[in-house]
Every structure is written in C-alpha cells, then in structure tokens.
N, C-alpha and C positions, 0 to 999 in steps of 0.2 A: 308189637311190630314182627311183620315180617321179616325173613332169613335173608331174602335179600334186598329190603332197604334197611339193613342193618349194614351190611357188608356199603352199600351205597354209601352212609352215613361217614364209615370209618375210612374208604377211598376219600371220601370229601377234607375229612379231618386232617389225614396223612397230607392230602394235596394243599390245603389250606397252611399250613406247616410251614413246608417246603417253601411255599411261595411267599409265607409270614416271616420271612430271613433273608436279611442283604446284608453283601458289604460291601463297604466302601475305602476303595485306596487311594492315596496322590502322596504327594512329593511338598513339605511347607520350605519355600525361595523367598530369599530377601528380595525385596521390587526392584532395591536398585543395582544389590551386586549380584545378584540369579547365585547367591551362595544359599547354601541348604541353610538350616533352621534344626538343628535337635534339641532335643528332651521339652518341645512345644506340647501344652496340655491341649487334647484336642478330644470335647465334651458332648454326650448327648444329652443324657440329664445327669440330674445329682449320684446315679449308680451305674452310669455308662461312660467309661473313659479310657484313653490311652495316652503314650506317650509317640512323639517321633523319637526315632534313632539316631545315629551318629549323621547317615545321609539327610536326614529330614522326612521320611519315610514313614505311614503310617498306615495301620490297619483296623477296621472298626468297624466291628457286626454288630445291626440292630436287630434283635430278635422276636420283630414284630412288622407287619404291613407296615409302609412306610404311608405317613400322611402328606397332605398336602404343605401343613404346616410347620416338618420336622425339619431340623438344620443341626448343623455343629457347630459350636462356640470353640472356635481356636483362638487361643493365650499364650504367650511369650514373653521373658521378661526383655523391654525396651521396646516391643511395637505396639501395634495397635493391636485390641482382640476385633477380631473378624468372624462371620456369623453368615455360614454357606448355605444355603437350601439343599436339602437332601434329594428333593422332587424332580431337580433335572441335573445331577449330579454326576459328571462323565470322565472324573477320576483324573481329569488334566490337573496339573501344577499350581497348586497357591501361592499365591503373592503375597506377604506381609508386612506393613509399611510400618518405617519406625515410628516410637513413640516419642513426643517433643515430651516435658519436662513442666509445669504450672511454674513460673517464680513465685507469683502470688500465693499457692499451694504450699511451697516448701517453706514461704516463711511462718505461714498459720501453723505447719507441721510439726516443723522442726524446734523451736522453743529453744532454738541457739546453743542446740548440748551441744559439750566439746566430747570429742572422741572416746576420754579417761570415764567419762560419764556416760558415758551410750556402750564401752565395755561392761560400767559396772550395772547395769541396769540388764543389759544379756546374761549377765553369772547370776543377777536376782533372780530372774525367769526362767533358767533352766528347769527348775523343779517343779514349777506350776505353768509353763506355757505348754509344757509336751504330756502327751496321755502315756501312762504308764499303766492302765489299770486292763480288768479282762476285755479282750475283745474277738474278734472275729474275723480277721484278713484274707479276704479273696487276692491271691497275686497269680505271679507267670516271672518264674528263675530258670535264668541260664546262663550254666557256665561252662567253658570254653579254655581249651588248653592248646596251647602249641608249640611245640620244640624243633630247634632249629641248628643243625650243627654247622657250626662255623670254620671249626677242626677237625680233622680227622688224619693223624701221622701216624705211622706205625715203621720206623726204619732199622730194620737188621742187620745188625752188626756183624753175627756169626750164629752158624748152623751146622750142629754135626750131624744132623740128619737132612738128606740131600731134598726131599720132598717138600720141608720145611722151609721154603725160600722164601724171597721177597716178593717173585711173581704171588706165590702163593695168598700170602700176607693179601696182597694189595687185590687178590682178587675177592678173598673176605671183605675187605673195606667194602668193593664193590658194590655188595649187596645189603650194607648197613641201610637203614634208608638214610636219609639227609635233613627229613625234616616229617611232622606228624601233626596230626591236630585231632583232637576229640570233640563232641558237645553234648550236654546233656540238660533238657529242655521240660521243665516242669509247669503244671498250671493246678491250683489246689489249693485249700480253705486249711488257716491255720490257726490255733485257736488258743488264747492263753494271755497272762500278764505280758505285758511290752517293756519286759525290762530285761539284762540280762542276768543270765543262772534261771530264769523263771522258768518251771516244766513247758512244755507244748503239747500241742495235739493237733496231729495233721491228715486232714483227707487228699489224698492226691487221685485228680480228677482223671488228668492223662499226663502223660509223660513218654517222652522216648530217646535213644541216645544215638548219636551218630559217630560210630567208630569204623578203622578202616583196618581189618586183619591183618591187611597184606603187607601193612608197614612195621608189622612184627618181624624180628630176628629171624627167618627162616635157617636153619644148619642141616635141612633132612636132606641134601643133596649135599651135603659133605659130609653126612656121618659115615658111608662108606668108606671115603677117601681117610679120613682121621683112625677108624677101625682098622683097613689096608697098615698104613702106616704106621701105626703103633706095635703090631703083632709082626712088623716087619724088625719093627728098630728096637724096642723098649720090652723091660722080661716082665715077667707076670709078676715076680717076687720085688718088683721094685718101688720105692718111692721119689716124691719129688721135692725138691728145695724151690718153692719161691720167692726171690730176692728183687727189693724196690729200695735203694739207697740202703739206709738202714735195718728196713725190714724184713722179715725171714719172718715164712711159713710153714711148714711139714704138710704134706698130703700123700696120701699111701695112692696106689695105684688100684682102678678098681678092675678084679677080676670079670666083672662078666662082657668085659671087652674082650676077652679069650676064649668066650663059651663057659666060663664056671658058672655052677649053680648051685645054691646049695639053700637047705630050710631056712638059716638066715638070711640072706639074701630074701628070696620069696618073702618072711616074714614081712621086711623092711619094705616091699614095694606093697607088703598088703596092705602096713599101715601108711605109706605116701597116699595111696589111691583113697583110703577112707579118712584121711584127712583133705584131701581135695573135695573131696564128696561134702564132708562138714561144713568149711569154707566153702563150699557152693547153697546149699542149705542157705547158711548165714547172713550171703550174700544177698540171696530171694528175701528172705526176710529183713533184713537189715536196710537197705534201700532208703524205706520210709524216714526210719529213726535217723541213720546216717544224715540224709538229704534233711528233715526236720530240723536237727542241729545245726548245719550249717547256714540255714535259711536265716533261723532266729540268730544265730552268733552276728548272723551279716546285717541284718537289719539295727543289732542293736551296735555293733563296733563302728560308735562315730564319735562327735566333741562333745557328745554330753554327757558318757563316762567317762571318768578321773581319769582314768585305770588304763587310757589310750594314748598312744602315737601320736594323735593330733590333737596334739596339748595346746593349740594356738588359741582358745579360750580360756581352761582351765592356767596355761603357765604363761596368760598376755604380754607380762613384763619382758617375756624372752623376745618377740616380738616388735616389729615396728606397723601400727595402724594409720589409717586415714579416714576421715571420709571424702571419697573422691567426688562423689556424684547422688543423686538420685534417680530413681526406676518406676516401675509400676510391673508386679506380678501378679497375673489376678484379680486386680481389683486394688491389691494393695500397694503402700506407698511406701517404700524401701530406700534405707540408707544403701548405696554402693561405699563395701570398706574392703579394699587390697589390704593386705596386710603380705609382710615378707619376716625371716628373722635376723634378728640382730647380730646372733652370732653364728653361732655352731647348733642349732635349729633347723629340724629339714625340713621344713613345707613353705611352700607362698602360695598364694591363689586369690579369692574372693570371696565373699561373706555379704548376703544380701539381706537385711534384715529390719522388719516390720518397727515403724516410727512409734505404730499407737503401741504396740505391747512387747518389742523388743526381741522379737522372736526371730531367732536366725531361720530363715524359710529356706534358704539354698546357700552353699559350699560348691565353690568349684576349686579343687587344692592339684598338687602336684609337688614332688618330693624337689627338693633342689641341689640336693647332694645325693652321694646313696644312704642307703638306711643302715648297711653294714657291711663291711667286708674282709675277709678271711684269706690269707695266704700262709702256707707253711710249706715244706720240703717240698715244692712243686705243684703243692694239690691249693687250688685261690677259689673261692666263693665270691659274691657282690652282689647284692641287692637292689640292685640300677634305677628299678620305676617303680613308683607308688602315686598311682593319679587316681582322681575319680570326682564325680557331682554326686550332692545328697540334695535332696527336693523336701520339703514336708509343705504337706498341706490342712487345711482346718477341719475338723471331723462336728458331727452333729453336736458333742461336748461343749465345742468353743476352745478345742484344742490340738494341738498340731500332732498328729501322725506318719510316717513316710507315707510317702508318693513315690518316690524313683529313687535306684541307686543302682549306681556302675561304681564298678574299682577295676582298674589295671593292675598286676602283680607282673614283677618281669625281675630275674636270676637271672645271673652266669655262673658258670660254675668247669671249672677246668683241671686238666692233670697232664704236666709234665716232666715225666720222673722215669731214669731208665727202669730195665727188669731185666732177671735172670732168672730162667728156669732151668736146672738142675737136674737131670736123674741120676737116682743113687741105689746101691745095692749091696748090704751089707752081708750078703751069701755068695758075691766072687772074687775070688782071690785076685790079691791086688789092689789097686785102686777102686775105691766106690762106685767112684765117680764113675757113669756109662755115656751119658749123653747131656747137650746144652745148646742152650736159645741163649742170645744174648742180642738186646736191641735198646731204643729207647719209643715212647709214646705220648704221644700230643692230642691232646681232648677237648675241645671248649664245646657247650654245650649251651646254647640259650631258652629258657624257660619262662614261656606269659603265660601268666592267668587272667579270662578277663570273665568279668560278673557282671547280671545287670540282674535287677529286682525291681520290678511293678506290682505296686500295690493297685487296685482298682477299687476295690471296697475296704471301707473298716467299719463293722457295727459292733458297738457295744453290747457285750452279754452278760450272763453274771455265774459266780462261780459254781453256782450249781448249775448253770446250762455247761459250762467246763467239764465239772466230774461228772455229768453223765453222761460225755458227748463219748462213743465208741469208736477207737479205731479199729481200720480193717489193715492191719501189719505185712500181708503176704501179697505185697506193689512190686511190680517189676517194669521196668520200660521198655519200650516195644524199640528194637533194634531196628536202625536207618540204615540201609547202605550208600545214600547219596538221597539230601537233601529232596523232601518231599510238600512242597505247597501246599497240596490238600489234607496233608495228614492235622497244620490247625484249621482248618476250612470252617467255619461258625464259632471260632473263639476269638475271644480278645487275648493276644503276645504282641510282644516287643516285635515290630519288626526285626528279621536279620540282617545281620551287614553282609557285605560280598562275599568273604570268605565263607560262612556259611552258606548261602548260594550257592557257592561255586564247589562245596563240597562232594565228593563223588569218590566212594571205595574202589579201587582195582577191582577185578572179578579176577579170582582166581581157583585154579580147577584141583 
C-alpha cells in the first residue's frame, strides 16, 4: 500500500470514529404533574446505561454509529417503561406515565405474607441475594462540599492598641468568605471483592476538581499593617497569654516580625518547606489510594452491613413497618414498605422489596432527628442531616450489586465565647502586662457533603485477575476554575446539579 493510501485510510478511520459516537440529552418529567423524575434508569443495552439526576436530567453517549433500530429503554419506580427511538432523537423532554398495579397479579405474587414474615425473609436473604465476590465495577463518583457561614461576629470590648479597633476587626470579617464549595469527579474502574474492608485496586480513567482559590482567606494585604502595628506597640521579647473562659495558652513572640533572623529560624523554615514538599508529593501519589478507599467505603456503607447506623433491617424491632403498596421497578414486582422509628431511632424512609426473592432493591432514607449533638462552654456541634437513596440491580450471576447511591450529610458547628489576649513581658520593670485585647466571638458554620456514585457495569473477575492487575498510582485530577461541559463530553456520567453547573472561580491577579 502506498503512503498516500495509508494516510487516507488513517483519516477515514479517524473521521468514522468521530462520527461513530453521539451523545443524547434530555429531561424526564411526570406526564401529569410535569415534575422532574429523579433516579430513573436509562439503558441502551446491557452494558450501557445512566441514571437521571435530582432534576430528572440525563446524558448518555453511544460509542458507535446510530442505527435505525436503536432505542433507549427508560424505567423508573411507579412509571410505565418507555422506549425512545434514537434515530430521530431531538433532546426534548420525555414524559413518563404512571403505572397502575394489576390486583390479580398482586394476589398471585403476594401469598398473603405478613409484614413480620416479609422482614424475616429480607434478613435471610441479606447473605445470599447480594454479590460479595470479585468484580470489576466501572463507575462515576462525585463528591461536593458546601460551606455556609451563618454567623460571623466579633465584638471588641477593650483594646489598648488604637489600631486594633472595631473597624479593623470588621474589615477582617468583611474579607472572610461567607460560602464556599468544591467538587471532585472521577470516572474509573475498581477491582476487588464487594465487601467491607476487602482490598481494592483501581484505575482512574479521568478526574477533575473544581475549586475556587479566591475563597481562601487571603491576609496578604494585611501583613504589612500587622507588622507595623506590632513593631509600634509590642516588645520583641514579650509573650502572649490567650484566654477564653477557663482556657488559657501561652504563645511566644515571633522575633522575625522585627527582622531578626538566625540559623535556628532558617532551619525551621527549611524544615517547613521540606515538609510541604513531602506533603505535595504524597498528595499526588495518594489521590488514587484515598479516593479508592472512599469509594469502596461508600458502596459498602449501607443496610446490609450489621455494623451501620442504617440499622432499620438488623434492628427492625425498633421500627414500625407496613406493606403500604405494590409497584414495579425494572420489571420487578415489589412491596412498598415505609418505616419509621418506634422510639429513639434515627431514620424514616421507604424500602422497595422484590416479591420473588425478598431482596431490598431500593431504599430512600432520611434522619428524623439530629444524629448527634454536642454543646459545652460555648462550643457546639450538631449533625443535623443524613439522607439518601440506594438502588441495586441484578447482575449476570443473578445477584444484586449496587447501581446507584447518593447521600447528603450536614453538620452545624458554632462557637460563642469571650476571649482575651494579653501581652506580657518579664524584662520590663513593674507590671508585666503591656497590652490587652478583650471581646466576644460568635461564629456558626454549616457544612454539607453530597456524594453520588453510579455503577455503569459490573463484571465478575477471578481472584487471579485481581492479583494480576497493576495500578498506576501517580494520578492527579485536572484542576478546573469553572464547570466545563466539554470536559466529560463522550463519557457517561451523572448529570451535574445547578450548583455545580453554576460553579465559577473568581479570577485573582
């Protein structure tokens, strides 16, 4: 073959590949209410499928040329399955009709089990219905952290340093970011036994991190002002007593503020720089290992494990259950079983249980009270939110593996205390006390962590396959300053929510 023919063949191959891939996007809506339908399954074939997000949105990429017979199968709890042809797909909204339950089928399937008998069978099936063996899972994982400062108040009662006044304190509070968020997204394949504490291996195919550095507190502009004030009023051989109520600590003066340098300080600085360099190196190497551990813990942190706060099955006597209805999920006929605590347990929700093998195929849960709270001497912490959805699907071994999970965790931290900072100097004649700052602080911060995991494919592997797989540990995410829809183009992921789509870092010079 001549060189020009080879070049033409390569070009044709590239062109055919670029045109042999297409992405389809839409929003799922209830046909009557026009409300979004979250957590629906959109399947192209047994190996390609996605889940709609909280707003009913989905995005699926087909990595070959579309044929006239190709279609998407859409299924969701309580709705009629719908097949959508891809040949003339126009990305418009898709409406799903509610699915009614055939009472004659209920009578045949139900066999008049009581709720206690159903619960007993659920417990019996926990060890046999779910797949804990060696598998390779292709997945997409997203973590989002949101911080909101609800209260930020510092009241200065006394200051012997004129420049340290309420106006100066207020200017510091003004530059403090009142809200912040960051997001990490990973597409990868994880190998290992699907059970808690089992060793895992992972290949990260692509990853990104959205982080706004401008939201970090930047005191660079205040550094000279601080130094000038200290040089004017504070003695170089002083020390500070920092008190808050009963608590007190001693802090030595940093002589470098006065331009003093010595070998000891230089050695300390070199040690700090070396430690920072080491941490940066570990962070690059450890990204895969840390995220792998987080993903494996997240996929196993559910009601199957007895040692878990989602204890509504293992400690079912502490909850009230009822068979409230019947429904269909992906051609499975299921019991709809709401639950709530009898007395002091934490969660309420709804289980969806296959009437044939009594496997729990979906759970929606939410805490009914704070999971923990602490308050002492003006310091408080409350874990006020834990809610989520867990969905399982059958694999080729006729056992259930995780298909989708999302969970939101929220905590509120507060501090309301007096403070006093006293400068003392033992080399000054007379009173050691030189200067004093006194006042009150009141901060309240809310943190929310939202985690989403969708497993696109689960394939059985052998133990030797697992042992022979070699990880590439030097993996780092791509840093993004704003959400970029092109970053995941051509990949199947969970469609981002509005907060993530609106994310944009502020440019700082």
